[in-house]
N, C-alpha and C positions, 0 to 999 in steps of 0.2 A: 366095756367096749373101749379100746384105745383109738383116740383121734389126734391127729396131728395137723397143725397149721404152720405154713411156711410162707415167709415173704422173701423173694429173691428175684433173680435175673435168669432168664433162659439161657443156656450154655450154647444151643443151637436151635435151628428151626424145628418145630415139631414135625413127626412123621405119622402118616397113616399107616397102620399095620392090621395085618389079619392073622389069627391063630385060632386052630380048632373051630374054624367057622364063625368066630366071633371078631368084630372089628373094634379097634381101639386106636386111641392117639397116644403116642410116646414122646416125652420130652424130659429134660433134666433141669433142674432148677438149683441155682448156686446161691447160698446164703452166707455172706460173710459177716464176721464179727471182729472187733478190735479187742484183744486182751488187755489186762491191766499192765502188762510190761510192754505195750506198744506193738506188739506182733498182731498180725492178722491171720485168721484161720478161716478157710472156706469149707463148708459142708456142701455135698452135692446130694441130691435127692432125685432118684429116678421116678418119674411119674408115669402112670398109665390111666387114661380115662376112656371109659366105654363109649362106644358110637364113633362117629366120624368127625366129631369136633364142630359139626355145624358151621354157622357163621363165625365162630370164635377161631376156627382153625386158621383163618387167613392173618390173624392178628398174633398169632403164637409163633413169634419170630426171635432170632438171637437177640439178646439184649434187652428184651422187653421185660419190665418188672410186673410180677404177677403175685397175687396170694392164692394158695391152693390149701384145701384142706380135705382129709380124707383118712382111710384106715393105713396105718404103716405096718411095714414087715421088714425085720431085720435080716440081711443076707450076709453070708461070709463068702469070701472068694480069695483065690490066689493072686496077689498083686504082681503084674509083670515088671513092675519098677523095683519093688523091695524084695520080692521072692518070699513074702511072708503072708501068712493068713490075715486078711484084714475084714472089716465089717462095713456094710453099706445099708442105706436106707432105700426101701422101695415104697412108694406111695399108691394106693388104689384110691384115685381122686374121686371125690363127691362133688365138690364145689371149686370153681376157678373164677378169679375176679382179676381183671386188668386193673392194675393200680392207677387210679385216675379214670377208670373205664367202667364198663358194664360187668354185671355179675351174670355168670351162667351157671346152670345146675346141670349136672349129668342127668339124661333122661332114663337111664337104665340103673339098676340096683348094682352096687359093687360089693 
């Protein structure tokens, strides 16, 4: 089984959504790294967490640093900026921790 752990900042406030009768919380995490040549690259991870987010939802706001862990899936899409096929990472979140805060586990299987 593949597992992915990401530490980064939320790019926007989390949103509660529903699809096919299932509720989930959607948010994007940005992880930035400096390369040896001095440039910085940012990786975006689209996250989905089963349920309504409980008490944690109120803390999932833009700019908040989080640690997320779960099952990754690679997706391809046509970029509106470059007009080329690009790849992205989707994460089915099993665990979330506010950096410096509480740890919350999803109560539903992913």
